[in-house]
C-alpha positions in Angstrom: -33.7 45.8 -80.9 -33.8 46.5 -77.2 -32.1 43.2 -76.6 -29.3 44.1 -79.0 -28.7 47.5 -77.3 -28.6 45.8 -73.9 -26.2 43.2 -75.3 -24.0 45.8 -76.8 -23.9 47.8 -73.5 -23.0 44.7 -71.5 -20.3 43.9 -74.1 -18.9 47.5 -73.7 -18.9 47.1 -69.9 -17.1 43.8 -70.1 -14.5 45.2 -72.6 -14.1 48.2 -70.3 -13.5 46.0 -67.3 -11.0 43.9 -69.3 -9.2 47.1 -70.4 -9.2 48.5 -66.9 -8.0 45.2 -65.5 -5.3 44.9 -68.1 -4.3 48.6 -67.4 -4.3 47.9 -63.7 -2.3 44.7 -64.2 0.3 46.5 -66.3 0.6 49.2 -63.7 0.8 46.8 -60.7 3.3 44.6 -62.5 5.4 47.7 -63.3 5.6 49.0 -59.8 6.7 45.7 -58.3 9.6 45.1 -60.7 12.8 45.0 -58.7 15.4 47.5 -60.0 18.2 45.1 -59.1 17.2 43.1 -62.1 18.3 46.0 -64.3 21.8 46.1 -62.8 24.3 44.6 -65.3 26.3 41.7 -63.9 29.6 43.6 -64.4 28.8 46.1 -61.6 31.9 46.7 -59.5 29.5 47.5 -56.6 26.0 48.8 -56.1 24.4 50.7 -53.3 20.8 50.3 -52.0 19.4 53.3 -50.2 16.0 53.1 -48.4 14.9 56.6 -47.7 17.6 58.3 -49.7 16.6 61.8 -48.6 17.4 61.0 -44.9 20.6 59.3 -45.8 21.9 62.1 -47.9 20.8 64.6 -45.2 22.9 62.7 -42.7 25.8 62.4 -45.1 25.8 66.1 -45.8 26.3 66.9 -42.1 29.8 68.6 -41.9 32.1 68.1 -44.8 31.7 64.3 -45.2 29.9 64.4 -48.5 32.4 66.8 -50.1 35.2 64.7 -48.7 33.9 61.6 -50.5 34.1 63.2 -53.9 37.0 64.3 -56.1 35.9 67.6 -57.6 37.1 67.2 -61.2 36.4 63.5 -61.6 33.4 62.4 -63.6 32.1 60.3 -60.6 32.4 63.3 -58.3 30.6 65.6 -60.7 27.8 63.1 -61.3 26.9 62.9 -57.6 25.7 66.5 -57.9 22.5 64.9 -59.4 21.5 63.8 -55.9 21.9 67.2 -54.3 20.0 68.9 -57.2 17.3 66.3 -57.0 16.7 66.9 -53.3 16.2 70.6 -54.0 13.6 69.9 -56.6 9.8 70.1 -56.2 7.5 67.8 -54.3 6.7 65.5 -57.3 9.7 63.3 -56.4 9.1 63.1 -52.7 7.6 59.7 -53.1 10.8 58.4 -54.7 13.3 60.0 -52.3 11.3 59.4 -49.2 9.6 56.1 -49.8 11.2 54.2 -52.7 14.5 52.3 -52.6 17.2 54.0 -54.7 20.0 52.0 -56.4 23.3 53.3 -57.6 25.6 50.8 -59.4 29.2 51.5 -60.5 30.6 50.3 -63.8 33.9 50.5 -65.6 33.2 52.5 -68.8 36.7 52.8 -70.2 40.4 52.7 -69.1 40.8 55.0 -66.1 37.1 55.9 -65.8 33.9 54.6 -64.4 30.3 55.8 -64.1 27.1 55.1 -62.3 23.7 53.8 -63.1 20.9 55.4 -61.1 17.9 53.1 -60.7 14.6 53.4 -58.8 11.0 52.3 -59.0 8.8 55.2 -60.0 5.2 56.0 -58.9 2.4 54.7 -61.0 1.7 58.2 -62.2 5.2 58.7 -63.5 5.4 59.5 -67.2 8.2 60.1 -69.7 7.2 63.8 -69.8 7.4 64.0 -66.0 10.8 62.4 -66.1 12.1 64.9 -68.6 10.7 67.7 -66.6 12.4 66.4 -63.4 15.8 65.8 -65.2 15.9 69.3 -66.8 15.0 70.9 -63.5 17.5 68.9 -61.5 20.3 69.9 -63.9 19.1 73.5 -64.4 19.3 72.7 -68.1 17.0 73.2 -71.1 14.0 71.0 -71.8 15.0 69.9 -75.3 15.7 66.2 -75.2 16.8 64.0 -78.1 15.3 60.5 -78.3 16.4 57.2 -79.6 15.1 53.7 -79.4 17.0 50.7 -78.1 15.4 47.3 -78.4 11.9 48.9 -78.6 12.6 51.0 -75.5 12.7 54.8 -75.8 15.9 56.4 -74.4 16.0 60.1 -73.7 19.1 62.2 -73.7 19.7 65.8 -72.5 22.8 67.8 -73.4 24.5 69.5 -70.5 27.2 72.1 -70.2 30.8 70.9 -70.6 30.0 68.5 -73.3 28.2 66.0 -71.0 24.9 64.2 -71.6 22.5 62.6 -69.3 20.5 59.6 -70.6 17.5 57.9 -69.0 14.7 55.6 -69.7 11.6 54.4 -67.9 10.8 50.7 -68.5 8.8 48.2 -66.5 8.3 50.8 -63.8 12.1 51.4 -63.3 13.8 54.8 -63.9 17.3 54.1 -65.2 19.7 57.1 -65.6 23.4 57.6 -66.3 25.9 60.0 -67.7 27.2 57.2 -70.0 24.6 56.3 -72.6 25.7 52.7 -73.3 25.1 51.8 -69.6 21.4 52.4 -70.3 21.6 49.9 -73.1 23.4 47.4 -70.8 20.6 47.8 -68.2 17.9 47.3 -70.8 19.5 44.1 -72.1 19.9 42.9 -68.5 16.2 43.3 -67.8 15.3 41.4 -70.9 17.9 38.6 -71.0 20.3 38.8 -68.1 20.5 36.7 -65.0 20.2 38.9 -61.9 23.2 39.2 -59.7 21.0 38.1 -56.8 20.7 34.6 -58.2 24.3 33.4 -57.3 24.7 31.4 -54.1 27.5 33.5 -52.9 25.4 36.7 -53.3 22.5 35.1 -51.4 24.8 34.1 -48.5 26.3 37.6 -48.2 22.9 39.3 -48.6 21.5 37.2 -45.8 23.3 39.5 -43.4 20.6 41.6 -41.6 22.6 43.7 -39.2 21.6 47.3 -38.3 22.6 50.4 -40.3 21.3 53.6 -41.8 19.2 52.0 -44.5 22.2 52.1 -46.8 23.7 48.9 -48.1 26.7 48.3 -50.4 27.3 45.1 -52.4 30.8 44.5 -53.7 31.5 42.2 -56.6 35.2 41.0 -56.3 35.5 39.7 -59.9 34.5 43.0 -61.4 36.6 44.8 -58.7 39.7 43.2 -60.3 38.9 44.7 -63.7 38.1 48.1 -62.1 41.3 48.3 -60.2 43.5 47.0 -63.1 42.0 49.7 -65.3 43.5 52.3 -62.9 46.8 50.5 -62.7 49.9 51.1 -64.8 49.7 47.5 -65.9 52.4 45.7 -64.0 50.3 44.4 -61.1 48.6 41.3 -62.5 49.3 39.1 -59.5 47.8 41.7 -57.1 44.6 42.0 -59.0 44.3 38.2 -59.6 44.5 37.9 -55.8 41.7 40.4 -55.4 39.4 38.7 -57.9 39.9 35.3 -56.2 39.7 36.7 -52.6 35.9 36.2 -52.4 32.8 36.6 -54.5 30.4 39.1 -52.8 30.4 41.3 -49.7 27.3 43.0 -48.4 27.8 45.9 -46.0 25.3 48.0 -44.1 26.5 51.6 -43.5 26.5 53.6 -40.3 27.1 57.3 -41.0 29.2 58.6 -38.1 30.5 62.1 -37.2 34.1 61.1 -38.2 33.4 58.9 -41.2 31.6 55.8 -42.4 31.4 52.4 -40.7 30.2 49.4 -42.6 29.3 46.0 -41.1 28.2 43.0 -43.1 29.3 39.6 -44.5 31.6 38.3 -47.2 30.9 35.1 -49.0 32.1 32.7 -51.6 31.1 29.3 -52.9 34.4 28.7 -54.7 36.9 26.6 -52.8 39.7 28.3 -54.6 38.9 31.7 -53.2 41.2 33.0 -50.4 38.5 33.2 -47.7 37.9 29.5 -48.2 41.3 28.9 -46.7 40.0 30.6 -43.5 36.8 28.5 -43.3 38.1 26.0 -40.8 40.3 28.5 -39.0 39.6 30.3 -35.8 40.2 34.1 -35.7 43.2 35.3 -33.7 43.7 38.1 -31.2 45.0 41.2 -33.1 48.1 42.0 -31.0 50.7 42.4 -33.8 50.2 46.2 -33.7 52.1 46.2 -30.4 55.3 45.5 -32.2 54.7 47.3 -35.6 56.2 50.8 -36.2 53.8 53.8 -35.7 54.9 54.9 -39.2 53.1 51.9 -40.7 51.3 52.9 -43.9 49.8 49.5 -44.9 49.3 46.4 -42.7 47.7 43.2 -44.2 47.2 40.6 -41.5 46.0 37.0 -41.6 45.2 35.0 -38.4 44.7 31.2 -38.5 44.5 28.4 -35.9 46.0 25.6 -38.0 48.9 26.9 -40.1 49.5 23.5 -41.9 46.0 23.4 -43.3 46.0 27.1 -44.0 49.1 26.9 -46.1 48.2 23.6 -47.7 45.0 25.2 -49.0 46.9 28.3 -50.3 49.6 26.2 -52.0 47.1 25.2 -54.7 46.2 28.8 -55.3 48.1 30.4 -58.2 47.4 33.9 -57.0 49.3 33.2 -53.8 51.9 30.7 -54.8 53.6 29.5 -57.9 52.1 26.4 -59.5 52.7 23.4 -57.3 55.0 21.5 -59.7 57.1 24.6 -60.3 57.2 25.4 -56.6 58.2 21.9 -55.5 60.9 21.8 -58.1 62.4 25.0 -56.8 62.3 23.7 -53.1 63.7 20.4 -54.1 66.6 22.1 -55.9 67.4 24.2 -52.8 67.3 21.2 -50.5 69.4 19.1 -52.8 72.0 21.8 -53.4 72.5 22.6 -49.7 71.5 19.2 -48.2 69.0 20.9 -46.0 65.3 20.6 -45.1 64.4 24.2 -46.1 60.7 23.8 -45.7 61.1 22.5 -42.1 63.6 25.3 -41.3 61.4 28.0 -42.6 57.9 26.9 -41.6 57.9 24.5 -38.7 58.0 27.3 -36.1 55.1 29.4 -37.6 52.4 30.1 -35.1 49.0 31.7 -35.9 49.7 35.1 -37.5 51.3 36.5 -40.6 51.3 40.0 -42.1 52.7 42.2 -44.8 53.8 45.5 -43.3 54.8 48.6 -45.4 56.0 51.7 -43.5 55.6 55.1 -45.1 57.8 55.2 -48.2 59.7 58.2 -49.6 58.9 57.3 -53.1 56.6 55.0 -55.2 59.1 52.2 -54.7 58.9 50.7 -51.2 61.1 47.5 -51.2 63.1 49.0 -48.4 59.9 49.7 -46.4 58.4 46.2 -46.7 58.4 43.6 -44.0 57.2 40.0 -43.6 56.1 39.6 -39.9 55.3 36.1 -38.7 54.2 35.0 -35.2 55.9 32.1 -33.5 55.0 30.4 -30.2 58.7 29.8 -29.6 60.7 32.7 -31.1 64.0 31.3 -29.8 63.4 28.0 -31.5 62.5 30.0 -34.7 65.6 32.1 -34.5 67.8 29.0 -34.0 66.2 27.3 -37.0 66.8 30.3 -39.2 70.4 30.7 -37.9 71.2 27.1 -38.7 69.8 27.5 -42.2 71.8 30.7 -42.5 75.0 28.8 -41.5 74.4 26.1 -44.1 73.3 28.3 -47.0 75.9 30.9 -46.4 78.5 28.1 -46.2 79.7 29.3 -42.8 81.5 26.6 -40.8 81.2 28.6 -37.6 78.4 27.8 -35.1 75.2 29.4 -36.2 74.8 32.7 -34.4 73.4 35.9 -35.9 74.7 39.4 -35.1 72.9 41.5 -32.6 71.4 44.9 -32.6 70.0 46.3 -29.3 69.9 42.7 -28.0 67.8 41.5 -31.0 69.3 38.9 -33.3 70.2 40.2 -36.8 70.7 37.5 -39.4 70.9 37.1 -43.2 70.2 34.0 -45.3 72.0 34.6 -48.6 69.5 33.1 -51.0 67.1 35.3 -53.0 63.4 34.6 -53.3 62.8 32.5 -50.1 60.1 34.8 -48.7 57.5 34.6 -51.5 58.5 30.9 -52.2 57.6 29.8 -48.6 55.2 32.5 -47.3 53.2 33.5 -50.5 53.4 36.0 -53.2 51.9 38.6 -50.9 55.6 39.2 -50.1 56.8 39.3 -53.7 58.7 42.5 -53.2 60.8 41.1 -50.3 63.5 39.3 -52.3 66.2 39.0 -49.6 66.1 37.4 -46.2 67.4 39.6 -43.5 65.7 38.7 -40.2 65.3 39.7 -36.6 62.8 39.4 -33.7 60.4 41.7 -32.0 58.3 40.2 -29.1 57.2 36.8 -30.3 57.4 37.6 -34.0 60.0 37.0 -36.7 60.5 40.1 -38.9 62.0 39.7 -42.4 63.1 42.6 -44.7 65.3 43.3 -47.7 68.1 45.0 -45.8 69.6 45.1 -42.3 69.1 48.9 -41.9 65.3 48.4 -42.3 65.3 45.9 -39.5 67.4 48.2 -37.3 64.8 50.9 -37.8 62.1 48.4 -37.0 63.9 47.4 -33.8 64.4 51.1 -32.8 60.7 51.9 -33.1 59.9 48.7 -31.1 62.4 49.5 -28.3 61.5 53.2 -28.2 57.8 52.3 -28.0 57.0 54.1 -31.2 54.5 51.4 -32.1 51.3 51.3 -34.1 49.3 50.4 -31.0 50.2 53.8 -29.6 49.2 55.7 -32.8 46.1 57.9 -32.5 44.7 57.0 -35.9 45.1 53.3 -35.2 43.5 53.6 -31.8 40.6 55.4 -33.4 40.1 52.6 -35.9 40.2 49.9 -33.3 37.2 51.4 -31.4 34.9 49.7 -34.0 37.0 46.7 -34.9 36.9 43.3 -33.4 39.8 42.2 -31.2 40.1 38.9 -33.0 40.5 38.7 -36.7 40.9 36.3 -39.5 41.9 38.9 -42.0 42.6 42.6 -41.4 43.8 45.4 -43.6 44.9 48.8 -42.1 45.7 51.6 -44.5 46.9 55.0 -43.2 45.8 57.1 -46.1 48.2 60.0 -45.5 51.2 57.7 -45.2 50.1 55.6 -48.2 50.1 58.1 -51.0 53.3 56.7 -52.6 51.9 53.2 -52.4 48.9 54.4 -54.4 51.3 56.0 -56.9 53.2 52.7 -57.2 50.0 51.0 -58.5 48.3 53.9 -60.2 48.2 54.6 -63.9 49.7 57.9 -65.1 46.2 59.4 -65.4 45.2 58.3 -61.9 48.6 59.5 -60.5 48.0 62.9 -62.0 44.5 63.0 -60.5 45.9 62.2 -57.1 48.4 64.9 -57.5 45.8 67.5 -58.4 43.6 66.4 -55.5 45.9 65.7 -52.6 43.4 67.0 -50.2 41.1 64.1 -51.1 43.4 61.6 -49.3 44.3 64.2 -46.6 40.6 64.4 -45.5 40.7 60.9 -44.3 43.1 59.2 -41.9 42.3 55.5 -42.0 40.7 52.8 -44.1 40.3 49.3 -42.5 38.8 46.1 -43.8 38.3 43.2 -41.3 36.9 39.7 -41.7 36.3 37.4 -38.7 35.2 33.9 -39.2 32.2 33.0 -37.1 31.1 29.5 -37.8 32.1 29.9 -41.5 30.1 33.2 -41.7 32.7 35.8 -42.6 31.5 38.8 -40.7 33.0 41.9 -42.2 33.7 45.4 -41.0 34.9 48.3 -43.1 35.8 51.8 -42.0 36.7 55.1 -43.7 37.6 57.6 -41.0 38.2 61.3 -41.4 41.4 63.0 -40.2 41.1 65.0 -37.0 44.5 66.4 -37.4 47.4 66.1 -39.8 50.4 63.9 -39.0 53.0 66.3 -37.5 55.6 64.0 -36.1 58.9 63.3 -37.9 58.8 59.8 -39.3 61.4 57.7 -40.9 60.9 57.0 -44.6 63.9 54.9 -45.2 67.5 54.2 -44.0 70.4 53.1 -46.2 73.3 51.1 -44.8 76.8 52.2 -45.9 79.9 50.1 -45.6 81.1 52.1 -42.7 80.5 55.5 -40.9 80.3 58.7 -42.8 81.4 62.1 -41.5 79.9 64.5 -44.0 76.6 66.3 -44.5 74.6 64.4 -47.2 74.3 66.1 -50.6 70.8 66.0 -52.1 69.5 67.1 -55.5 66.6 66.6 -57.8 67.3 65.1 -61.2 66.3 67.7 -63.8 65.3 64.9 -66.3 63.6 62.3 -64.1 62.4 64.8 -61.4 63.5 62.2 -58.8 65.5 63.1 -55.7 68.9 61.5 -54.9 71.5 61.6 -52.1 75.2 61.5 -52.6 77.5 60.7 -49.7 81.0 59.4 -49.0 81.8 57.0 -46.1 85.0 57.0 -44.1 86.5 54.3 -46.4 86.2 56.8 -49.2 83.3 55.0 -50.9 81.1 57.4 -52.8 77.4 56.4 -53.0 74.5 57.5 -55.0 71.2 56.7 -53.2 67.9 57.0 -55.0 64.6 58.4 -53.8 63.5 55.0 -52.3 66.8 54.5 -50.4 68.4 52.1 -52.8 72.1 52.4 -53.5 72.2 52.8 -57.2 76.0 52.9 -57.5 79.1 52.9 -55.3 82.6 54.1 -56.3 85.8 54.0 -54.2 87.9 57.2 -54.3 91.6 57.4 -53.3 90.9 60.2 -50.8 88.4 61.9 -48.7 86.1 64.6 -50.2 86.8 68.0 -48.8 83.9 70.3 -48.2 80.7 70.0 -50.1 79.5 68.4 -53.3 78.1 70.7 -56.0 75.5 70.1 -58.8 76.4 71.7 -62.2 75.4 71.5 -65.9 78.9 71.7 -67.3 78.0 71.9 -71.0 74.7 73.8 -70.5 72.7 71.1 -72.2 70.4 70.1 -69.4 72.6 67.2 -68.3 73.7 67.4 -64.7 76.9 66.4 -63.0 78.4 66.4 -59.5 81.6 68.3 -58.8 83.9 68.1 -55.8 87.5 67.9 -54.8 89.8 65.8 -52.7 93.2 66.9 -51.5 94.8 65.8 -54.7 92.2 66.2 -57.5 89.1 68.0 -58.7 86.4 65.6 -59.9 83.4 65.9 -62.2 81.1 62.8 -62.4 78.0 62.2 -64.4 75.0 60.9 -62.5 76.0 57.3 -63.2 79.3 57.8 -61.4 81.6 58.1 -64.4 84.3 60.7 -65.0 83.1 63.6 -67.2 85.1 65.5 -69.8 88.8 65.8 -69.0 88.3 65.3 -65.3 89.8 64.5 -62.8 92.0 67.6 -62.7 95.3 67.2 -60.8 95.8 70.1 -58.4 99.1 72.0 -58.2 99.4 71.1 -54.5 97.4 69.4 -51.8 94.0 71.2 -51.4 93.3 72.5 -47.9 89.6 73.2 -48.3 86.6 72.2 -50.3 86.0 74.1 -53.5 83.3 76.6 -54.0 81.4 76.6 -57.3 79.9 79.9 -58.4 77.5 80.8 -61.2 77.9 84.5 -60.7 76.1 85.8 -63.8 73.5 82.9 -63.8 74.7 81.7 -67.2 76.1 78.4 -66.1 79.5 79.8 -66.8 80.8 78.2 -63.5 83.9 79.4 -61.7 85.6 77.1 -59.2 87.7 78.4 -56.3 89.9 76.5 -53.8 93.0 76.9 -51.7 96.1 74.6 -51.6 98.9 73.8 -49.2 101.4 75.9 -51.2 99.4 79.0 -49.9 97.9 79.7 -53.3 94.2 80.5 -54.0 93.2 79.0 -57.4 90.4 79.7 -59.8 89.2 77.4 -62.6 86.7 77.5 -65.3 84.2 74.5 -65.5 86.4 73.1 -68.3 89.1 72.5 -65.7 91.4 75.2 -67.1 92.7 78.0 -64.9 90.4 81.0 -65.0 91.9 83.8 -67.1 92.4 87.1 -65.4 92.6 85.7 -61.9 94.6 88.3 -60.0 95.0 87.1 -56.4 98.6 86.0 -55.7 98.9 86.8 -52.0 100.1 83.7 -50.1 97.5 82.6 -47.5 98.5 79.6 -45.4 96.1 76.9 -44.2 92.8 78.1 -45.6 90.6 75.3 -44.2 87.1 76.8 -44.9 85.7 77.2 -48.4 85.7 80.7 -49.9 82.5 82.5 -49.4 80.7 84.7 -52.0 78.5 87.7 -51.3 76.8 90.1 -53.6 75.9 93.4 -51.9 74.6 96.6 -53.6 75.6 95.2 -57.1 79.1 94.4 -56.0 80.7 91.0 -55.8 82.8 89.9 -52.8 84.9 86.8 -52.3 85.9 86.1 -48.7 89.1 84.3 -47.9 90.1 83.6 -44.3 92.1 81.2 -42.2 92.4 80.6 -38.5 95.9 82.2 -38.4 94.5 85.7 -38.3 94.2 86.5 -42.1 91.0 87.8 -43.7 90.7 89.0 -47.3 87.9 90.6 -49.2 88.3 90.2 -52.9 86.3 91.0 -56.0 85.3 88.2 -58.4 88.6 88.6 -60.4 90.7 88.3 -57.3 91.6 91.9 -56.7 91.9 92.8 -53.0 89.2 95.1 -51.7 90.2 94.8 -48.0 92.8 92.8 -46.0 92.7 92.3 -42.3 95.3 90.7 -39.9 95.0 89.3 -36.5 91.4 88.3 -37.0 91.4 84.9 -35.3 88.1 83.4 -36.4 86.8 80.5 -34.4 87.3 77.0 -35.7 83.6 76.4 -36.1 82.4 79.9 -36.8 81.0 80.7 -40.2 80.9 84.2 -41.7 77.5 85.6 -42.5 76.3 88.8 -44.2 74.3 91.1 -42.0 72.6 93.6 -44.3 72.1 97.2 -43.2 70.2 100.1 -44.4 73.1 101.3 -46.6 76.4 100.0 -47.9 78.2 101.4 -44.9 75.9 99.4 -42.6 76.4 96.1 -44.4 78.8 93.9 -42.5 80.2 90.4 -42.2 79.9 88.7 -38.9 81.7 85.8 -37.2 83.2 85.0 -33.8 86.8 84.8 -32.6 88.2 81.9 -30.6 86.8 83.4 -27.3 83.3 83.9 -28.7 83.5 87.7 -29.3 81.5 88.8 -32.3 83.6 90.3 -35.1 81.8 92.8 -37.3 83.7 93.5 -40.6 82.1 96.4 -42.4 82.6 96.6 -46.2 84.3 99.9 -45.9 87.1 98.3 -43.8 85.9 99.1 -40.3 86.1 96.3 -37.7 84.2 96.1 -34.4 84.3 93.6 -31.6 81.4 92.9 -29.2 81.3 90.4 -26.4 78.2 88.3 -25.6 79.9 86.2 -23.0 83.1 84.0 -23.2 82.9 80.8 -25.1 85.2 77.8 -25.4 87.4 77.5 -28.5 85.2 74.6 -29.6 82.0 76.8 -29.9 80.1 77.0 -33.1 78.5 80.2 -34.4 76.0 81.1 -37.2 73.4 83.8 -37.9 69.8 83.4 -39.2 66.5 85.2 -38.8 65.1 82.9 -36.0 62.3 85.0 -34.7 61.0 86.1 -38.1 61.4 89.8 -37.7 63.5 90.2 -40.9 66.8 90.6 -39.0 69.5 88.0 -38.6 70.0 86.8 -35.0 73.1 85.3 -33.4 73.3 81.6 -32.6 75.9 80.3 -30.2 76.5 76.6 -29.5 79.0 75.6 -26.9 79.1 71.9 -26.3 75.6 71.3 -24.8 74.5 74.9 -24.4 72.6 76.8 -27.1 71.9 80.6 -26.9 70.0 82.5 -29.6 70.3 86.3 -29.2 69.2 89.3 -31.2 72.0 91.6 -32.4 70.9 94.0 -29.7 71.7 91.3 -27.0 68.1 90.5 -26.4 67.5 86.8 -25.6 65.3 84.9 -28.1 65.7 81.5 -26.5 68.3 79.2 -25.0 68.4 75.5 -24.8 70.4 73.0 -22.8 71.0 69.6 -24.4 71.6 66.5 -22.3 74.6 65.5 -24.4 77.5 67.3 -26.1 76.5 68.5 -29.5 78.6 68.2 -32.6 80.1 71.7 -33.2 77.8 72.6 -36.2 74.8 74.8 -36.5 72.3 73.9 -39.2 69.7 76.6 -40.2 66.8 75.4 -42.4 64.5 77.9 -44.0 61.7 75.8 -45.5 58.6 76.9 -47.5 60.1 80.4 -47.7 59.1 81.1 -44.1 59.6 78.3 -41.6 63.0 78.8 -39.9 64.3 75.8 -37.9 67.7 75.0 -36.5 69.3 71.5 -36.4 71.9 70.1 -34.1 73.4 66.6 -33.7 75.2 64.5 -31.2 77.8 62.2 -32.7 78.3 60.2 -29.5 74.6 59.5 -29.1 73.7 59.5 -32.8 70.9 61.9 -32.3 69.7 64.8 -34.4 67.5 67.6 -33.0 65.3 70.0 -34.8 64.3 73.1 -32.9 61.4 75.4 -33.8 61.7 79.2 -33.7 60.4 79.2 -30.2 63.3 77.0 -29.1 61.1 73.9 -28.5 62.1 70.6 -29.9 60.1 69.7 -33.0 57.6 66.8 -32.8 59.2 63.4 -33.2 62.8 64.6 -32.4 65.5 63.6 -31.7 65.9 61.2 -34.6 68.8 59.0 -35.7 71.8 60.8 -37.2 74.1 63.7 -36.3 74.7 65.6 -39.5 71.8 66.6 -41.6 70.2 68.7 -44.3 66.6 69.6 -44.9 65.0 69.3 -48.3 61.9 71.3 -49.2 60.9 69.5 -52.4 61.2 65.7 -52.0 59.2 63.3 -54.2 56.0 63.8 -56.2 54.3 65.7 -53.4 57.2 68.0 -52.7 57.4 66.9 -49.1 59.6 68.6 -46.5 62.2 66.0 -45.5 65.4 65.7 -43.5 68.4 63.6 -44.6 70.9 62.7 -41.8 74.2 60.9 -41.6 74.4 58.6 -38.7 77.4 57.7 -36.7 76.1 54.1 -37.0 76.9 54.0 -40.8 73.4 54.7 -42.0 71.8 57.5 -44.0 68.3 58.3 -42.9 65.4 60.1 -44.6 62.7 61.6 -42.5 59.3 63.1 -43.4 58.9 66.5 -41.6 55.2 66.9 -42.5 
């Protein structure tokens, strides 16, 4: 019996030891399971944080953490888990301070992605403890629902706003997400999936061991394609194919800095068809191209290579960068046979070691006119001669090959579409035409000559990217030599994002414009070091907002244009347009991106301004204007509308004024003719019934002006022969004045007073004396100093005190005075200024004045303190400011240049 008891006791001990051993084995095997094995293979990227608490503490310094999130996006909201967790109790200290935390990003549906949170948990961690932690972190209730997926329990907690947080703990790994099916994907991955770490490309990238803040990011380029295409509008297949075949994996170690994030690491691929394989045998090149690029550059994609023949030979077999070889060779053969020319030799033999796509800040989501192909050449004169000879042959010009010149730079055009992407890769697919020039030792190619002229202007005026503060800041951490380099100025690139973005993403960007405004620059750089592609990525915060005026686009007219551009926003499309007539009487409609959408030749010059109307009050817009002989109404496609044009009874002497007096779109049109008559028309083109004014008034050159004062309507008619009439809206005379010799460039303004008797109109006479015409008929003259007959005069509230001030411009001298003769400021221009004063009141408060020099083709914008605004003068001499341009409602300036160009500038 005793022997049986002893035997049983020994058996129990053995069983206990076996159970304890088994329990210990289970626990130890759980704690060493790598969370990476749970990350599904379709991860766009994943982050690995060692000592997450310290990392997040460093991130939260300043506003970097808030800058990295979009408040109303799912991803941004989900990051709140981290902050909540850190404020939780000490039970999770071991995880946050000692364990490695993983965060992987996955596409969950079109236009949305979510994260998986993964970490090894302590051996004491239980499902109950996990539920307690999650409910406390989210300040939510403790009632969890449970389901089972492949024998693994999954816990789900309902949160406010209709969201749920799901988690499981399996094999010692905590897996959590706001998207339930990502938990299922992770469970399947643990059981059956091949870990992402098994690929040779991943191992090569992960072998990088540089320093950092214990935070590493791993990027999967194949999944990145799917991620980006989900946020695209769908027409960018070539772009995303190029991304997916760029490389396979990148590992980056993060350095958290005061002004942003710096990542250093390695990019790898084992697929010879990937782009970086074409750089494997190439030496990186010194990054000097920024010395010739415009400071207004938004995107700069650079490739440096030491053997251009081998580089292009490798890319020619790559469908993401060139058309299939048989198709491409067929096209080249066709060109060479048709023109009896060696096109490939002419277009590539001179290429050196650099090539880049450059996009300057666009004015809309279309940026063809802002795109450039820039190619380095060791002998730029030889390159130019080769292109010029090809130009001569293709353009069928028998004269010696010699391009035009602009500021001593050659300016040529090869009249054959599609050459740039055919010979230099699909990276340049939006450059369909071949206008070319030189800058330094580079050939620059663009879609239009005006774009090249603007490029040359920036180069010659030293307004280059190398001098830009944001670029200089980015280059502090970049290598001087590069195999591949991407520079993205985030503030200037918003319309580029909109070009590629889906409608949903576009709306998100519009709602969160400050997200992009918080950062200034993104860079991505690869340098080949013995076939190790060392990689640097930066995301830098803005120190200050861009404040210089910068060119968005220029449009070349057939000849010069001597009128202020007319701008309007299409009520249906919400897009902006410019309408202008050149000196050959061609009328142009220019769209938001600077493209000429239509051109129509008129028999005469437009007098005065162009007006926007809705003639039939149905939401469809038209433009209305007159020449000497006719009154025109065009729809927005350039076609005559209704029974227009209307033949005038005599030659018009001024531009019409179009009034919607009762705000009912019952427009009235007034103009003067050489038979001394003042005529009034309804929008139908018929004479206005009840028009009473029949007094003959000769040579009325300025448009009639309309004022409404104390519920009374006034029409002002005047000439420069001494006649001034104040009429009511029916043409009845309220007051008539004689011997009021208004200056040729003086415009009447209303100066409101405290009462009707104080309200008065003000202009200057030919000597510069100020004429005050009170509405009760009183006239007063006041001298502020003699002026020449060519002086210009206008009034505006310059100093912001609520009272209009007096602006005198006499050739090159500008004086701004209060009505009490106090000096607000004066300014001396270095050149004679066109006799025209432009007053721009933008954003309901900002008052600026604009002046142009026709001879110098310069336009100045002065602030209310009399100082020249940043970035001025710019090209042009007559201009108009626009307060709502494009999706963002930018403040812009449109100018007409004496060089035959129309320019659009960003004033923000």
